VOKE-354998 format. One record per residue: residue in three letters; x, z, y of N, C-alpha, C in turn. Coordinates in Angstrom, 2 decimals, m for minus. Layout:
# residues N
NODE   lumba      n_px      n_pz      n_py     ca_px     ca_pz     ca_py      c_px      c_pz      c_py
NODE     ALA         X         Z         Y         X         Z         Y         X         Z         Y
...
# end
This chain:
# residues 225
NODE   lumba      n_px      n_pz      n_py     ca_px     ca_pz     ca_py      c_px      c_pz      c_py
NODE     UNK      0.95      0.03     m1.04      0.06     m0.05      0.19      0.94     m0.09      1.34
NODE     UNK      0.56     m0.67      1.95      1.04     m0.27      3.61      0.09     m0.65      4.70
NODE     UNK      0.77     m0.57      5.63      0.08     m0.74      7.17      0.89     m1.53      8.35
NODE     UNK      0.38     m2.04      8.91      0.87     m2.48     10.27     m0.12     m2.70     11.45
NODE     UNK      0.21     m1.88     12.26     m0.52     m1.20     13.41     m0.31     m1.47     14.96
NODE     UNK     m0.81     m2.41     15.76     m0.84     m1.97     16.96      1.00     m2.51     17.14
NODE     UNK      1.34     m3.46     16.64      2.61     m3.84     16.73      3.15     m5.37     17.37
NODE     UNK      3.90     m5.74     18.35      4.30     m6.90     18.76      5.04     m7.72     17.97
NODE     UNK      4.78     m8.69     17.47      6.00     m9.42     16.19      6.03    m10.71     16.62
NODE     UNK      7.22    m11.23     17.69      7.11    m12.47     17.76      8.69    m13.10     18.26
NODE     UNK      8.87    m14.47     18.08     10.33    m15.01     18.10     10.98    m14.61     17.06
NODE     UNK     10.44    m14.60     15.83     11.42    m14.70     14.59     11.43    m16.14     14.10
NODE     UNK     12.59    m16.10     13.35     13.04    m17.51     12.50     12.42    m17.68     11.68
NODE     UNK     11.58    m17.20     11.01     10.57    m17.45     10.07      9.20    m17.03     10.50
NODE     UNK      8.22    m16.48      9.55      7.03    m16.03     10.01      7.08    m14.67     10.63
NODE     UNK      5.89    m14.37     11.26      5.67    m12.99     11.96      5.33    m11.99     10.81
NODE     UNK      4.87    m12.11      9.75      4.52    m11.13      8.59      4.15    m12.01      7.44
NODE     UNK      5.17    m12.02      6.39      5.10    m12.84      5.38      4.69    m11.69      4.15
NODE     UNK      3.32    m12.02      3.66      2.92    m10.79      2.87      2.99    m11.72      1.22
NODE     UNK      4.23    m12.43      0.96      4.07    m12.71     m0.66      4.62    m12.05     m1.16
NODE     UNK      3.85    m11.64     m2.08      3.69    m10.88     m3.28      3.42     m9.45     m2.83
NODE     UNK      2.98     m9.10     m1.82      2.35     m7.78     m1.03      0.89     m7.83     m1.26
NODE     UNK      0.21     m6.84     m1.35     m1.11     m6.41     m1.30     m1.73     m5.08     m1.26
NODE     UNK     m2.61     m4.70     m0.93     m3.45     m3.55     m0.69     m2.83     m2.85      0.71
NODE     UNK     m3.12     m3.60      1.87     m2.92     m3.15      3.19     m3.66     m3.41      4.32
NODE     UNK     m3.62     m2.86      5.17     m4.10     m3.02      6.81     m3.15     m4.14      7.78
NODE     UNK     m3.48     m4.83      8.51     m2.87     m5.43      9.57     m3.59     m5.49     10.51
NODE     UNK     m3.66     m4.35     11.46     m4.50     m4.01     12.62     m4.22     m3.92     14.24
NODE     UNK     m4.57     m4.56     14.89     m4.51     m4.24     16.54     m3.09     m4.86     16.78
NODE     UNK     m2.79     m6.03     16.18     m1.25     m6.77     16.18     m1.23     m7.84     16.78
NODE     UNK     m0.27     m8.38     17.36      0.03     m9.46     18.22      1.33    m10.29     17.76
NODE     UNK      1.04    m11.72     16.62      1.83    m11.94     15.62      1.61    m13.52     16.55
NODE     UNK      3.18    m13.67     17.40      3.33    m14.72     18.46      4.50    m15.77     18.62
NODE     UNK      4.31    m16.77     18.68      5.68    m17.31     18.74      6.41    m17.58     17.61
NODE     UNK      6.12    m17.32     16.38      7.36    m17.19     15.50      7.54    m18.83     14.89
NODE     UNK      8.59    m19.02     14.59      8.92    m20.15     13.98      8.13    m20.71     12.93
NODE     UNK      7.49    m19.97     11.87      6.88    m20.30     10.89      5.64    m20.00     11.32
NODE     UNK      4.55    m19.36     10.49      3.18    m18.77     10.65      3.13    m17.46     11.06
NODE     UNK      2.20    m17.14     12.15      1.93    m15.55     12.10      1.63    m14.89     10.89
NODE     UNK      0.76    m15.11     10.12      0.76    m14.52      8.90      0.97    m15.19      7.55
NODE     UNK      1.36    m15.42      6.41      2.09    m15.92      5.64      2.10    m15.44      3.93
NODE     UNK      1.64    m16.52      3.07      1.95    m16.12      1.79      2.24    m17.25      1.27
NODE     UNK      3.14    m17.47      0.58      3.35    m19.07     m0.21      2.92    m18.99     m1.44
NODE     UNK      2.12    m18.08     m2.33      1.38    m18.35     m3.46      2.84    m18.88     m4.44
NODE     UNK      4.29    m19.08     m4.50      4.78    m19.50     m5.28      6.22    m18.69     m5.14
NODE     UNK      6.93    m18.72     m6.32      8.18    m17.95     m6.22      9.09    m18.56     m4.85
NODE     UNK      9.88    m17.57     m4.27     11.07    m17.87     m3.30     11.99    m18.87     m4.07
NODE     UNK     12.49    m19.85     m3.27     13.86    m20.49     m3.79     14.88    m19.34     m4.34
NODE     UNK     15.89    m19.53     m5.34     16.76    m18.70     m5.46     16.42    m17.54     m6.47
NODE     UNK     15.42    m17.17     m6.74     14.98    m16.25     m7.55     15.15    m16.18     m9.06
NODE     UNK     15.41    m15.47     m9.79     16.10    m15.58    m11.00     14.69    m15.28    m11.79
NODE     UNK     14.86    m15.94    m12.86     13.83    m15.75    m13.86     13.19    m14.40    m14.45
NODE     UNK     14.28    m13.48    m13.90     13.75    m12.00    m14.69     12.83    m11.51    m13.38
NODE     UNK     13.41    m11.74    m11.77     12.78    m11.41    m10.73     11.37    m12.29    m11.10
NODE     UNK     10.94    m13.26    m10.99      9.74    m14.19    m11.40      8.98    m13.32    m12.56
NODE     UNK      9.46    m12.93    m13.43      8.68    m12.35    m14.52      8.13    m11.07    m13.99
NODE     UNK      9.15    m10.20    m13.26      8.69     m8.74    m12.55      7.94     m8.78    m12.00
NODE     UNK      7.96     m9.85    m11.00      6.84     m9.76    m10.10      5.94    m10.29    m10.06
NODE     UNK      5.58    m11.20    m10.63      4.56    m12.10    m11.28      3.55    m12.91    m10.25
NODE     UNK      3.37    m12.41     m9.12      2.24    m12.49     m8.07      2.77    m12.98     m6.99
NODE     UNK      2.75    m14.07     m6.26      3.42    m14.36     m4.93      2.25    m14.94     m3.77
NODE     UNK      1.18    m14.62     m4.25     m0.02    m14.74     m2.80      0.06    m13.49     m2.21
NODE     UNK     m1.29    m12.94     m1.97     m1.36    m11.79     m1.18     m2.84    m11.38     m1.63
NODE     UNK     m3.21     m9.88     m1.31     m4.62     m9.45     m1.76     m4.69     m8.50     m1.32
NODE     UNK     m6.29     m8.23     m1.13     m6.91     m6.89     m0.29     m6.30     m6.23      0.86
NODE     UNK     m5.94     m7.36      1.67     m5.59     m6.82      2.87     m6.66     m7.43      4.20
NODE     UNK     m6.77     m6.26      4.81     m7.77     m6.42      5.86     m7.01     m6.52      7.20
NODE     UNK     m7.12     m7.62      7.70     m6.48     m8.15      8.85     m7.94     m8.33      9.86
NODE     UNK     m7.46     m7.29     10.81     m8.66     m6.99     11.96     m8.17     m6.85     13.19
NODE     UNK     m8.72     m7.62     14.06     m8.51     m7.27     15.39     m7.03     m7.70     16.20
NODE     UNK     m6.71     m8.96     15.47     m5.30     m9.22     15.88     m5.16    m10.48     16.74
NODE     UNK     m4.40    m10.57     17.51     m3.74    m11.95     18.14     m3.08    m12.64     17.59
NODE     UNK     m3.14    m14.10     17.10     m2.20    m14.90     16.11     m2.15    m15.98     16.94
NODE     UNK     m1.06    m16.31     17.71     m0.90    m17.54     18.72      0.36    m18.09     18.78
NODE     UNK      0.16    m18.98     18.95      1.54    m20.13     19.24      2.42    m19.97     18.30
NODE     UNK      2.40    m20.15     17.32      3.48    m20.23     16.04      3.44    m21.60     15.49
NODE     UNK      4.53    m21.50     15.02      5.04    m23.08     15.03      4.49    m23.92     13.87
NODE     UNK      4.21    m23.05     12.48      3.62    m23.84     11.31      2.05    m23.84     11.19
NODE     UNK      1.66    m22.76     12.17      0.10    m22.23     11.96     m0.30    m20.89     12.17
NODE     UNK     m1.44    m20.50     11.94     m1.76    m19.10     12.33     m1.49    m18.11     11.17
NODE     UNK     m2.56    m18.48     10.54     m2.54    m17.79      9.02     m2.35    m18.77      8.07
NODE     UNK     m1.53    m18.71      7.09     m1.65    m19.59      6.29     m1.23    m18.70      4.71
NODE     UNK     m2.29    m19.01      4.00     m2.04    m17.95      2.63     m2.55    m19.08      1.59
NODE     UNK     m1.77    m18.99      0.70     m1.72    m19.72     m0.64     m1.89    m18.77     m1.56
NODE     UNK     m2.48    m19.20     m2.64     m2.48    m18.36     m4.03     m2.94    m17.00     m3.74
NODE     UNK     m3.92    m16.70     m3.11     m4.19    m15.43     m2.81     m5.79    m15.15     m3.01
NODE     UNK     m5.96    m13.58     m3.06     m7.48    m13.40     m3.19     m7.93    m12.21     m2.28
NODE     UNK     m9.42    m11.95     m1.92     m9.94    m10.80     m1.62     m9.40    m10.45     m0.06
NODE     UNK     m8.96    m11.53      0.63     m8.65    m11.24      1.88     m9.69    m11.19      3.00
NODE     UNK     m9.65    m10.07      3.78    m10.82     m9.78      5.04    m10.43    m10.17      6.07
NODE     UNK    m10.66    m11.10      6.93     m9.74    m11.66      8.38    m11.23    m11.70      9.05
NODE     UNK    m11.13    m10.60      9.79    m12.55    m10.29     10.70    m11.73     m9.97     12.22
NODE     UNK    m12.66    m10.28     13.17    m12.47    m10.03     14.49    m11.09    m10.43     15.20
NODE     UNK    m10.46    m11.54     14.74     m9.11    m11.83     15.14     m9.41    m13.18     16.57
NODE     UNK     m8.14    m12.96     17.17     m8.07    m14.29     18.11     m6.86    m15.15     17.39
NODE     UNK     m7.20    m16.45     17.01     m6.71    m17.46     16.62     m6.55    m18.36     17.50
NODE     UNK     m4.90    m18.50     18.25     m4.91    m19.17     19.54     m4.03    m20.27     19.36
NODE     UNK     m4.26    m21.41     19.74     m3.00    m22.17     19.99     m2.10    m22.19     19.12
NODE     UNK     m1.95    m22.25     17.84     m0.93    m22.33     16.96     m0.61    m23.77     16.76
NODE     UNK      0.46    m24.21     16.38      1.14    m25.58     16.08      0.96    m26.11     14.82
NODE     UNK     m0.36    m26.03     14.03     m0.76    m26.48     12.91     m2.41    m25.67     12.59
NODE     UNK     m2.50    m25.55     11.68     m3.97    m25.00     11.18     m3.83    m23.53     11.83
NODE     UNK     m5.02    m23.36     12.25     m5.56    m21.89     12.92     m5.20    m21.02     11.71
NODE     UNK     m6.15    m21.31     10.46     m6.26    m20.78      9.34     m6.42    m21.68      8.37
NODE     UNK     m5.46    m21.63      7.00     m5.62    m22.64      6.12     m5.42    m21.73      4.77
NODE     UNK     m6.23    m21.74      4.07     m6.75    m20.94      2.81     m6.71    m21.66      1.60
NODE     UNK     m5.45    m21.64      0.70     m5.07    m22.74     m0.34     m5.09    m22.24     m1.82
NODE     UNK     m6.31    m22.25     m2.76     m5.78    m21.94     m4.11     m6.31    m20.51     m4.18
NODE     UNK     m7.27    m20.31     m3.24     m7.75    m18.63     m3.21     m9.07    m18.29     m3.90
NODE     UNK     m9.37    m16.98     m3.75    m10.34    m16.56     m4.40    m10.96    m15.24     m3.55
NODE     UNK    m12.24    m15.56     m3.38    m12.97    m14.18     m2.56    m12.61    m13.75     m1.29
NODE     UNK    m12.09    m14.64     m0.33    m12.02    m14.43      0.98    m13.31    m14.04      1.97
NODE     UNK    m13.16    m13.39      2.75    m14.00    m13.57      3.82    m13.39    m13.89      5.24
NODE     UNK    m14.00    m14.72      6.23    m13.18    m14.96      7.61    m14.77    m14.76      8.24
NODE     UNK    m14.79    m13.71      9.26    m15.92    m13.37      9.78    m15.49    m13.25     11.46
NODE     UNK    m16.27    m13.61     12.36    m16.05    m13.07     13.72    m15.00    m13.31     14.32
NODE     UNK    m14.31    m14.17     14.10    m13.23    m14.62     14.69    m13.39    m15.65     15.87
NODE     UNK    m12.59    m15.76     16.85    m12.40    m16.81     17.90    m11.15    m17.61     17.30
NODE     UNK    m11.38    m18.81     17.12    m10.02    m19.82     16.53    m10.48    m20.93     17.77
NODE     UNK     m9.52    m20.97     18.37     m9.17    m21.62     19.54     m8.12    m22.69     19.59
NODE     UNK     m7.97    m23.81     20.02     m6.77    m24.78     20.51     m5.81    m24.84     19.12
NODE     UNK     m6.13    m24.71     18.00     m5.18    m24.75     17.10     m4.66    m26.20     16.87
NODE     UNK     m3.56    m26.66     16.10     m3.66    m28.13     15.26     m2.42    m28.70     16.72
NODE     UNK     m2.02    m27.87     17.60     m1.51    m28.46     18.88     m0.12    m29.11     18.37
NODE     UNK     m0.15    m30.39     18.85      0.87    m31.03     18.38      1.21    m31.55     17.33
NODE     UNK      0.12    m31.52     16.40      0.43    m32.17     15.13     m0.36    m33.20     14.53
NODE     UNK     m0.35    m33.82     13.63     m0.86    m35.09     13.31     m1.71    m34.88     11.89
NODE     UNK     m2.50    m35.73     11.47     m3.23    m35.53     10.15     m4.01    m33.95     10.23
NODE     UNK     m4.26    m33.76      8.67     m4.97    m32.41      8.50     m4.24    m31.08      9.04
NODE     UNK     m2.91    m31.23      9.55     m2.17    m30.04     10.18     m2.86    m29.85     11.70
NODE     UNK     m3.82    m31.27     11.93     m4.36    m31.00     13.45     m5.61    m30.00     13.25
NODE     UNK     m5.76    m29.18     12.80     m7.07    m28.45     12.66     m7.28    m26.98     12.70
NODE     UNK     m8.35    m26.86     12.45     m8.89    m25.36     13.44     m8.77    m24.43     12.10
NODE     UNK     m9.64    m24.86     10.84     m9.75    m24.05      9.89     m9.83    m25.41      8.70
NODE     UNK     m8.89    m24.66      7.63     m8.62    m25.58      6.16     m8.80    m24.96      5.27
NODE     UNK    m10.19    m24.86      4.57    m10.18    m24.50      3.20    m10.21    m25.89      2.30
NODE     UNK     m9.20    m25.03      1.10     m9.10    m26.14     m0.17     m8.61    m25.63     m1.45
NODE     UNK     m9.64    m26.10     m2.58     m9.19    m25.39     m3.66     m9.37    m23.74     m3.65
NODE     UNK    m10.45    m23.45     m3.27    m10.95    m22.26     m3.22    m12.60    m21.65     m3.75
NODE     UNK    m12.44    m20.51     m4.34    m13.54    m20.13     m4.94    m14.28    m19.05     m4.13
NODE     UNK    m15.42    m18.67     m3.95    m15.90    m17.38     m3.55    m15.51    m17.11     m2.08
NODE     UNK    m15.20    m18.04     m1.53    m14.85    m17.83      0.13    m15.91    m17.72      1.04
NODE     UNK    m16.39    m17.17      1.48    m17.34    m16.94      3.02    m16.61    m16.74      4.27
NODE     UNK    m17.42    m17.97      5.03    m16.84    m18.49      6.45    m17.80    m18.40      7.02
NODE     UNK    m18.14    m17.43      8.07    m19.25    m17.13      8.99    m19.13    m16.76     10.33
NODE     UNK    m20.25    m17.10     10.88    m20.02    m16.30     12.11    m18.94    m16.15     13.33
NODE     UNK    m18.15    m17.42     12.81    m16.83    m17.24     13.95    m17.10    m18.48     14.70
NODE     UNK    m16.41    m18.40     15.80    m16.44    m19.01     17.13    m14.97    m20.30     17.10
NODE     UNK    m15.15    m21.34     17.26    m14.34    m22.59     17.01    m14.16    m23.31     18.42
NODE     UNK    m13.22    m23.42     18.99    m13.48    m24.28     20.52    m12.16    m25.05     20.70
NODE     UNK    m11.85    m25.95     21.09    m10.88    m27.05     21.03     m9.88    m26.40     22.30
NODE     UNK    m10.91    m26.29     23.47    m10.49    m26.25     25.24     m9.45    m27.46     25.44
NODE     UNK    m10.56    m28.47     25.42     m9.46    m29.72     25.75     m8.60    m29.66     27.05
NODE     UNK     m9.39    m28.86     27.59     m8.81    m29.58     29.23     m7.79    m28.21     29.72
NODE     UNK     m7.23    m27.53     28.35     m6.17    m26.75     28.73     m5.24    m27.04     29.41
NODE     UNK     m4.23    m26.29     30.13     m3.45    m26.72     31.11     m1.79    m26.54     30.82
NODE     UNK     m1.81    m25.30     29.60     m0.35    m24.85     29.33      0.56    m25.55     28.79
NODE     UNK     m0.20    m26.86     28.23      0.91    m27.73     27.62      0.34    m29.10     27.59
NODE     UNK      1.15    m29.99     27.01      0.69    m31.64     27.24     m0.77    m31.84     26.72
NODE     UNK     m1.48    m32.59     26.77     m2.39    m33.38     26.09     m2.55    m34.71     25.86
NODE     UNK     m1.42    m35.03     25.19     m1.20    m36.37     25.08     m1.81    m36.89     24.27
NODE     UNK     m2.47    m36.22     23.21     m3.74    m36.76     22.54     m4.55    m35.72     22.02
NODE     UNK     m6.23    m35.81     21.77     m7.00    m34.97     21.44     m6.84    m34.22     20.68
NODE     UNK     m6.04    m33.20     20.34     m6.15    m32.24     19.55     m6.80    m30.65     19.98
NODE     UNK     m7.38    m30.36     18.62     m7.49    m30.58     17.30     m8.34    m31.60     16.84
NODE     UNK     m8.00    m32.09     15.94     m9.02    m33.33     15.35     m9.67    m32.80     14.58
NODE     UNK     m9.65    m31.86     13.53    m10.97    m31.43     12.66    m11.16    m30.24     12.99
NODE     UNK    m12.35    m29.51     13.21    m12.90    m28.12     13.22    m12.81    m27.70     11.75
NODE     UNK    m13.32    m27.74     11.03    m13.18    m27.20      9.24    m12.99    m28.15      8.63
NODE     UNK    m11.93    m28.34      7.74    m11.78    m29.37      6.46    m12.08    m28.42      5.42
NODE     UNK    m13.03    m28.86      4.53    m13.29    m28.39      3.18    m13.09    m29.40      2.02
NODE     UNK    m12.38    m28.62      1.19    m12.00    m29.65     m0.25    m12.34    m28.60     m1.43
NODE     UNK    m12.77    m29.17     m2.58    m12.68    m28.61     m3.78    m13.01    m27.17     m3.82
NODE     UNK    m14.69    m26.93     m3.06    m14.75    m25.65     m2.91    m15.67    m25.11     m4.16
NODE     UNK    m16.20    m24.01     m4.87    m16.63    m23.61     m5.69    m17.36    m22.28     m5.41
NODE     UNK    m18.57    m22.05     m4.94    m19.44    m21.01     m5.05    m19.03    m20.40     m3.40
NODE     UNK    m18.99    m21.19     m2.62    m18.40    m20.79     m1.22    m19.54    m20.87     m0.19
NODE     UNK    m19.59    m20.13      0.87    m20.06    m20.30      1.90    m20.06    m20.52      3.42
NODE     UNK    m19.83    m21.94      4.10    m19.40    m22.44      5.23    m20.42    m22.36      6.43
NODE     UNK    m20.99    m21.46      6.84    m22.40    m21.53      7.45    m22.27    m20.74      8.68
NODE     UNK    m22.99    m21.12      9.74    m23.36    m20.22     10.95    m22.37    m20.17     11.85
NODE     UNK    m21.18    m21.22     11.73    m20.31    m20.99     13.17    m20.54    m21.84     13.98
NODE     UNK    m20.07    m21.35     15.51    m20.46    m21.79     16.56    m19.12    m22.73     16.73
NODE     UNK    m19.91    m24.18     17.09    m18.29    m25.12     16.84    m18.72    m26.14     18.49
NODE     UNK    m18.82    m25.45     19.55    m18.78    m26.25     20.39    m17.65    m26.77     21.11
NODE     UNK    m17.35    m28.18     21.17    m15.88    m28.57     21.23    m15.22    m28.29     20.34
NODE     UNK    m15.49    m28.18     19.35    m14.29    m27.24     18.21    m13.61    m28.42     18.27
NODE     UNK    m13.33    m29.69     17.97    m12.52    m30.49     17.46    m13.11    m32.10     17.97
NODE     UNK    m12.00    m33.13     18.31    m12.38    m34.06     18.52    m12.83    m35.36     17.55
NODE     UNK    m12.27    m35.44     16.36    m13.04    m36.29     15.23    m13.99    m35.98     14.35
NODE     UNK    m14.15    m34.57     13.90    m15.31    m34.56     13.04    m15.57    m32.85     13.38
NODE     UNK    m16.51    m32.04     13.23    m16.59    m30.78     12.91    m16.49    m30.19     11.79
NODE     UNK    m17.24    m30.63     10.72    m16.75    m30.27      9.50    m16.43    m31.62      8.61
NODE     UNK    m15.21    m31.70      8.11    m14.55    m32.56      7.47    m14.73    m32.42      6.01
NODE     UNK    m15.56    m33.16      5.29    m15.95    m32.69      4.14    m15.25    m33.69      3.06
NODE     UNK    m14.03    m33.36      2.21    m12.90    m34.08      1.39    m13.60    m34.34      0.08
NODE     UNK    m15.11    m33.72      0.05    m15.34    m33.81     m1.55    m15.08    m32.68     m2.64
NODE     UNK    m15.34    m32.60     m3.77    m15.23    m31.79     m4.67    m15.41    m30.42     m4.70
NODE     UNK    m16.61    m30.25     m3.70    m17.26    m29.15     m3.55    m18.86    m28.86     m4.64
NODE     UNK    m18.76    m27.72     m5.16    m19.78    m27.48     m6.23    m20.08    m26.08     m5.86
NODE     UNK    m21.46    m25.86     m5.93    m22.28    m24.59     m5.84    m22.13    m23.77     m4.72
NODE     UNK    m21.93    m24.64     m3.39    m21.25    m24.51     m2.13    m22.50    m24.29     m1.34
NODE     UNK    m22.62    m23.50     m0.11    m23.60    m24.01      0.66    m22.63    m24.22      2.19
NODE     UNK    m22.54    m25.69      2.89    m22.09    m26.21      4.07    m22.80    m26.39      4.95
NODE     UNK    m23.61    m25.73      5.84    m24.68    m26.38      6.53    m24.77    m25.19      7.56
NODE     UNK    m25.76    m25.69      8.63    m25.94    m24.48      9.66    m24.70    m24.33     10.74
NODE     UNK    m23.76    m25.20     10.76    m22.70    m25.10     11.58    m22.86    m25.83     12.91
NODE     UNK    m22.94    m25.15     14.20    m23.25    m26.09     15.07    m22.62    m26.80     16.23
NODE     UNK    m22.00    m27.76     15.33    m20.97    m28.69     16.16    m21.02    m29.49     17.51
NODE     UNK    m20.61    m29.56     18.34    m20.84    m30.19     19.51    m19.96    m31.09     19.55
NODE     UNK    m19.86    m32.34     19.46    m18.41    m33.25     19.81    m18.20    m33.31     21.48
NODE     UNK    m16.89    m33.46     21.75    m16.60    m33.28     23.05    m16.32    m34.96     23.58
NODE     UNK    m16.95    m35.12     24.83    m16.55    m36.50     25.63    m14.95    m36.50     25.92
NODE     UNK    m14.52    m37.04     25.40    m12.97    m37.36     26.00    m12.41    m39.02     26.00
NODE     UNK    m12.08    m38.70     27.34    m11.56    m40.39     27.47     m9.94    m40.27     27.78
NODE     UNK     m9.33    m41.42     27.29     m7.96    m42.00     27.54     m7.65    m42.64     28.74
NODE     UNK     m7.02    m41.99     29.56     m6.29    m42.72     30.70     m4.86    m43.18     30.53
NODE     UNK     m4.16    m43.36     31.71     m2.80    m43.84     31.55     m2.01    m42.51     31.91
NODE     UNK     m1.69    m42.35     30.54     m0.73    m40.66     30.82     m1.25    m39.89     29.78
NODE     UNK     m2.43    m40.20     29.55     m3.08    m38.71     28.75     m4.51    m39.06     28.40
NODE     UNK     m4.97    m37.71     27.92     m6.70    m37.51     27.69     m6.90    m36.64     28.76
NODE     UNK     m8.05    m37.07     28.96     m8.82    m35.52     29.60    m10.26    m35.62     29.18
NODE     UNK    m10.82    m34.35     29.12    m12.35    m33.82     28.74    m13.29    m34.29     29.99
NODE     UNK    m14.31    m34.93     29.74    m15.13    m35.14     30.66    m16.19    m34.25     30.74
NODE     UNK    m16.21    m33.61     31.56    m17.71    m32.35     31.66    m19.10    m32.68     31.84
# end
């Protein structure tokens, strides 16, 4: 068990908090900012250089049963929260802002809840699926409800030389999941929900996507109010 509370964690050469192989904890009221990796990370696979004995002893390379509550996770170079091979994570009431990759990506996971977060202006300066606010793939029993996604397309802090983020929520190969009742005003320029197929026994509806009106001009893009 562990607890990380009321900490400022920034300017690290890798991730803000690396939870690979860790579980049963709390990350509360922290700011995970401007790290070269993700703000919060779990690899889901053994690290390079681990011996067979170490791999056999550790066994688990995701993260599980961590309460991630009321944190600011912003301006990280690879993304905000990137969790692979994990389960039972509760991500609640966080500000996930302007990360240079997905705001939250959950892959190969089970029984996560993502509720009541503000997810804003992520996928900055990335292309393809990395240019997204929320990305859920190969997951079972995940609930994503009651979040607010906003693209903030007229933001002034950085270059707006293309209309990021492209995608609000990417969903693929989900089973027994709920992606519903998320507020998606100007969440993304191309699609609100980008359904890549393979979803079974899941509810993906009632997400209030309003597509922004954006025009290109010499030197960049701008939001039409």
